[in-house]
C-alpha positions as CSV (number, residue, x, y, z in Angstrom):
1,M,124.8,76.0,-11.2
2,P,126.6,76.9,-14.4
3,I,125.6,74.8,-17.4
4,W,129.2,73.6,-18.0
5,L,129.1,72.0,-14.6
6,V,126.0,70.0,-15.6
7,F,127.8,68.8,-18.8
8,V,130.8,67.7,-16.7
9,A,128.5,65.9,-14.2
10,V,126.6,64.1,-17.1
11,L,129.9,63.0,-18.7
12,V,131.4,61.6,-15.5
13,A,128.1,59.9,-14.6
14,S,127.9,58.3,-18.0
15,L,131.6,57.2,-17.9
16,L,131.3,55.7,-14.4
17,S,127.9,54.1,-14.9
18,T,129.1,52.3,-18.1
19,W,132.0,50.9,-16.0
20,V,129.5,49.7,-13.4
21,L,127.3,48.1,-16.1
22,R,130.3,46.4,-17.6
23,R,131.2,44.8,-14.3
24,Y,127.6,43.8,-13.8
25,A,127.4,42.2,-17.2
26,L,130.6,40.3,-16.6
27,S,129.4,39.1,-13.2
28,R,126.0,37.9,-14.7
29,S,127.5,36.5,-17.9
30,L,125.4,38.9,-20.0
31,M,127.6,38.5,-23.0
32,D,127.2,39.0,-26.7
33,I,128.5,35.6,-28.1
34,P,129.7,35.8,-31.7
35,N,127.8,33.7,-34.2
36,S,127.5,33.4,-38.0
37,R,125.5,36.7,-38.1
38,S,127.8,38.7,-35.9
39,S,130.3,41.4,-36.9
40,H,132.5,40.7,-33.9
41,S,134.7,37.7,-33.0
42,V,135.2,38.1,-29.2
43,P,132.5,37.6,-26.5
44,T,131.7,41.1,-25.2
45,P,129.5,42.4,-22.4
46,R,126.3,44.0,-23.5
47,G,123.7,46.5,-22.2
48,G,126.0,49.5,-21.7
49,G,123.6,51.8,-23.4
50,V,121.6,51.9,-20.2
51,A,124.2,54.4,-19.0
52,I,123.2,56.8,-21.7
53,V,119.5,56.3,-20.9
54,L,119.9,56.9,-17.1
55,T,122.3,59.9,-17.4
56,Y,120.4,61.6,-20.2
57,L,117.0,61.2,-18.6
58,A,118.3,62.4,-15.2
59,A,119.9,65.4,-16.9
60,L,116.6,66.2,-18.7
61,V,114.7,66.2,-15.4
62,F,117.3,68.4,-13.8
63,V,117.4,71.1,-16.5
64,A,113.5,71.0,-16.6
65,F,113.3,71.7,-12.9
66,A,116.0,74.4,-13.3
67,G,113.8,76.1,-15.9
68,W,116.4,75.8,-18.7
69,V,114.1,73.6,-20.8
70,S,110.3,73.6,-20.7
71,W,108.4,70.5,-19.5
72,S,106.5,70.4,-22.8
73,V,109.9,69.7,-24.5
74,T,111.0,67.3,-21.7
75,W,108.0,65.0,-21.5
76,P,108.1,63.6,-25.0
77,L,111.7,62.7,-24.5
78,L,111.2,61.2,-21.0
79,G,108.1,59.2,-21.9
80,A,109.0,57.9,-25.3
81,G,112.7,57.4,-24.5
82,G,112.0,55.7,-21.2
83,L,109.5,53.3,-22.6
84,I,111.7,52.2,-25.5
85,A,114.7,51.8,-23.2
86,V,112.7,49.5,-20.8
87,V,111.5,47.4,-23.6
88,G,115.0,47.1,-25.0
89,F,116.4,46.3,-21.6
90,L,113.9,43.5,-21.2
91,D,114.7,42.2,-24.6
92,D,118.4,42.3,-23.9
93,H,117.9,40.1,-20.8
94,G,115.5,37.7,-22.4
95,H,113.2,37.9,-25.5
96,I,110.2,39.9,-26.3
97,A,108.1,38.9,-29.4
98,A,108.5,41.3,-32.3
99,R,104.8,42.2,-32.3
100,W,104.9,43.3,-28.6
101,R,108.1,45.3,-29.3
102,L,106.5,47.0,-32.3
103,L,103.4,47.8,-30.2
104,A,105.6,49.5,-27.6
105,H,107.4,51.3,-30.4
106,F,104.2,52.8,-31.7
107,G,103.1,53.6,-28.1
108,G,106.3,55.6,-27.5
109,A,105.8,57.4,-30.8
110,I,102.2,58.3,-30.0
111,W,103.1,59.5,-26.6
112,A,105.8,61.9,-28.0
113,L,103.6,63.1,-30.8
114,S,100.6,63.8,-28.5
115,W,102.9,66.2,-26.6
116,M,104.3,67.8,-29.7
117,G,101.1,68.1,-31.7
118,G,102.0,65.6,-34.3
119,L,104.0,66.4,-37.5
120,P,104.9,70.1,-37.9
121,T,104.5,72.0,-41.1
122,I,106.9,70.7,-43.8
123,S,108.8,73.2,-46.0
124,L,109.1,71.8,-49.6
125,A,110.3,73.9,-52.5
126,G,109.4,77.1,-50.6
127,I,105.9,75.9,-49.9
128,E,104.8,75.1,-46.4
129,L,102.6,71.9,-46.3
130,E,100.2,71.1,-43.4
131,L,99.4,67.4,-43.8
132,G,96.8,67.0,-41.0
133,W,96.1,63.4,-39.9
134,L,98.2,62.0,-42.7
135,G,101.1,63.9,-41.2
136,H,100.5,62.4,-37.8
137,V,100.6,58.9,-39.2
138,L,103.7,59.7,-41.2
139,A,105.3,61.1,-38.1
140,A,104.6,58.0,-36.1
141,L,106.0,55.8,-38.8
142,Y,109.1,58.1,-38.9
143,L,109.8,57.7,-35.2
144,V,109.3,54.0,-35.3
145,W,111.6,53.7,-38.3
146,M,114.2,55.9,-36.6
147,L,114.4,53.7,-33.5
148,N,114.5,50.5,-35.5
149,L,117.1,51.7,-38.1
150,Y,119.3,52.8,-35.2
151,N,119.0,49.3,-33.8
152,F,119.9,47.8,-37.2
153,M,122.9,50.1,-37.6
154,D,124.3,49.4,-34.2
155,G,126.4,46.4,-35.5
156,I,130.1,47.4,-35.2
157,D,132.1,49.0,-32.5
158,G,131.4,52.7,-31.8
159,I,129.3,53.4,-35.0
160,A,126.0,54.2,-33.2
161,S,127.7,56.4,-30.6
162,V,129.7,58.2,-33.2
163,E,126.6,58.8,-35.4
164,A,124.7,60.2,-32.4
165,V,127.6,62.6,-31.4
166,C,128.1,63.8,-35.0
167,A,124.4,64.3,-35.8
168,C,123.7,66.2,-32.5
169,L,126.8,68.3,-32.7
170,G,126.0,69.1,-36.3
171,A,122.5,70.1,-35.4
172,C,123.7,72.4,-32.6
173,L,126.1,74.1,-35.0
174,V,123.2,74.8,-37.4
175,Y,121.1,76.0,-34.5
176,W,123.9,78.4,-33.5
177,L,124.5,79.7,-37.0
178,T,120.8,80.3,-37.6
179,G,119.9,82.0,-34.3
180,H,118.1,79.0,-32.7
181,E,120.4,78.7,-29.7
182,N,117.4,77.8,-27.6
183,L,117.3,74.4,-29.3
184,M,120.8,73.4,-28.4
185,L,120.6,72.2,-24.8
186,T,118.8,68.9,-25.2
187,P,121.0,67.6,-28.1
188,M,124.1,68.8,-26.3
189,L,123.2,66.8,-23.2
190,L,122.8,63.7,-25.4
191,V,126.2,64.3,-26.9
192,V,127.8,64.4,-23.4
193,A,125.9,61.3,-22.2
194,V,126.9,59.3,-25.3
195,T,130.5,60.5,-25.1
196,G,130.9,58.9,-21.6
197,F,129.7,55.6,-23.0
198,L,131.8,55.9,-26.2
199,Y,135.0,55.8,-24.1
200,W,134.1,52.1,-23.4
201,N,132.5,51.4,-26.8
202,F,135.2,52.9,-29.1
203,P,136.9,50.2,-31.2
204,P,137.8,47.7,-29.9
205,A,134.7,47.9,-27.8
206,R,134.8,46.7,-24.2
207,I,131.0,46.8,-23.9
208,F,128.1,46.9,-26.4
209,M,125.2,49.3,-26.4
210,G,122.4,46.8,-26.6
211,D,118.8,47.3,-27.7
212,A,118.1,49.5,-24.7
213,G,120.6,52.1,-25.8
214,S,120.2,51.9,-29.6
215,G,116.4,52.1,-29.6
216,F,116.5,54.9,-27.0
217,L,118.9,56.9,-29.2
218,G,116.8,56.3,-32.3
219,I,113.6,57.6,-30.9
220,V,115.2,60.4,-28.9
221,I,117.0,61.7,-32.0
222,G,113.7,61.4,-33.9
223,V,111.8,63.4,-31.3
224,L,114.6,66.1,-31.2
225,S,114.3,66.5,-35.0
226,L,110.5,67.0,-34.9
227,Q,110.8,69.4,-31.9
228,A,113.3,71.5,-33.9
229,A,111.0,71.4,-37.0
230,W,108.2,72.9,-34.9
231,V,110.4,75.9,-34.3
232,A,111.8,76.1,-37.9
233,P,110.5,73.8,-40.6
234,Q,113.8,73.5,-42.4
235,M,115.4,71.8,-39.4
236,L,113.7,68.5,-40.2
237,W,115.6,68.5,-43.5
238,V,118.8,69.4,-41.5
239,W,118.4,66.4,-39.2
240,L,117.5,64.0,-42.1
241,I,120.7,65.1,-43.9
242,L,122.9,64.7,-40.8
243,L,121.5,61.2,-40.2
244,G,122.0,60.3,-43.9
245,V,124.6,57.5,-43.4
246,F,122.2,55.5,-41.1
247,I,119.0,56.3,-43.0
248,V,120.4,55.4,-46.5
249,D,122.2,52.2,-45.4
250,A,119.3,50.9,-43.3
251,T,116.6,51.8,-45.9
252,F,118.5,50.6,-48.9
253,T,119.3,47.3,-47.2
254,L,115.8,46.8,-46.0
255,G,114.4,47.5,-49.5
256,R,116.7,44.9,-51.1
257,R,115.8,42.3,-48.5
258,L,112.1,43.0,-48.9
259,M,112.3,42.6,-52.6
260,R,114.1,39.3,-52.2
261,G,111.5,38.1,-49.8
262,D,113.7,37.8,-46.7
263,K,112.3,37.8,-43.2
264,V,113.3,41.3,-42.4
265,Y,113.0,40.8,-38.6
266,E,115.7,38.2,-38.6
267,A,119.3,39.1,-37.8
268,H,121.7,39.5,-40.7
269,R,124.9,41.2,-41.6
270,S,124.2,42.6,-45.0
271,H,124.4,46.3,-44.3
272,A,127.0,48.3,-46.2
273,Y,128.9,49.1,-43.1
274,Q,129.1,45.4,-42.2
275,Y,130.4,44.5,-45.6
276,A,132.9,47.3,-45.3
277,S,134.1,46.2,-41.9
278,R,134.7,42.6,-43.1
279,K,136.5,43.9,-46.2
280,M,138.8,46.0,-44.1
281,G,139.2,43.4,-41.4
282,R,138.5,45.9,-38.6
283,H,135.8,48.1,-37.3
284,L,137.8,51.2,-36.6
285,P,138.3,52.4,-40.2
286,V,134.6,52.1,-40.9
287,T,133.6,53.9,-37.7
288,L,136.1,56.7,-38.5
289,G,134.9,56.8,-42.1
290,V,131.3,57.4,-40.9
291,A,132.5,60.2,-38.8
292,A,134.4,61.7,-41.7
293,I,131.4,61.5,-44.0
294,N,129.3,63.2,-41.3
295,V,131.8,66.1,-40.7
296,F,133.1,66.7,-44.2
297,W,130.1,66.0,-46.4
298,L,126.8,65.9,-44.6
299,L,127.4,68.8,-42.1
300,P,128.3,71.4,-44.8
301,V,125.1,70.4,-46.8
302,A,123.0,70.7,-43.6
303,V,124.5,74.1,-42.8
304,Y,123.5,75.3,-46.3
305,V,120.0,74.0,-45.8
306,G,119.8,75.7,-42.4
307,R,120.8,78.9,-44.0
308,G,118.3,78.9,-46.9
309,L,119.0,76.1,-49.4
310,D,115.9,74.2,-50.3
311,G,115.7,71.2,-48.0
312,A,114.6,68.6,-50.6
313,L,117.4,69.7,-52.9
314,G,119.9,69.5,-50.1
315,L,118.7,66.0,-49.2
316,V,119.1,64.8,-52.7
317,M,122.6,66.3,-52.9
318,A,123.5,64.7,-49.6
319,Y,122.1,61.2,-50.3
320,V,123.3,60.5,-53.9
321,P,126.9,59.8,-52.9
322,L,125.6,57.7,-49.9
323,V,123.4,55.6,-52.2
324,L,126.5,55.0,-54.5
325,L,128.5,53.9,-51.4
326,A,125.6,51.6,-50.4
327,V,125.8,50.0,-53.9
328,K,129.6,49.8,-53.8
329,F,129.6,48.0,-50.5
330,H,126.8,45.6,-51.5
331,A,124.1,46.8,-49.0
332,G,121.3,44.3,-48.8
333,E,123.0,41.7,-51.0
334,L,123.3,38.0,-49.9
335,E,126.6,37.3,-48.4
336,K,128.7,35.0,-50.6
337,T,129.8,31.8,-48.9
338,G,132.5,29.3,-49.8
């Protein structure tokens, strides 16, 4: 079977399964009801991210059996992604205490890292650093933070889907330009699976992703970035740059809330993108703005890093304007009332 036919099958499967999940959510009244901490105003079905999970994992199994991707690459994505998706699905349908969710998050991270061998060598200012056990701990924290920040940032229509598509396509472009075409298949399959869901999630959204989808995307993207870094150390910097919008907004917001003494596990709407969407009165300009930042700013910097620019320098260059935007849009500040 030609690979393009696999992409078409994944796209169609994601598109149709999201439609099925939307009808299921409507029939079971699985709705996201707006409240004072919401960024939407209309009750909307939730749980559509399960379509991404099912189609992507099925595609991974197929390409592994076909010999296009090794099982050593596939198992970290299957195990970690599947576990996080199941926990998110259960949380979408009821409630799982934060401590049990966090335990599952670290379980998924440890599973993935045990297959990959932990944190790969890091390239910093031309020096390759092997961090040993400290690196393994940092890698686990990185994966857990990635899946949680993706959950935090999935707050307006289409933003999490657009970020995943832009980051994965950007990484594939860097792989192609730097002669690492063998790394392209797994992120491209994710692009196609997300695109089918995005048809239903694009502003104004007809279904939301839910924790099953957002957590799954976060840990899968984190695993993809570490797998690429095992092949070429600079690729970790490339992924960190491509994901800059989400990393900066989520981390800056969390930092401010921690300093203020907030309960960081409670829902809120103080991210920069949430303030921006309220200021503009719609989700669409913000979602398109994120796409524009990814394509016209972060992608060129990532390409330069992939082709030899020091990763740490590239990261600073990429993040400084994003930090300024976070400040401009009041990331982490208390929302004014009255």
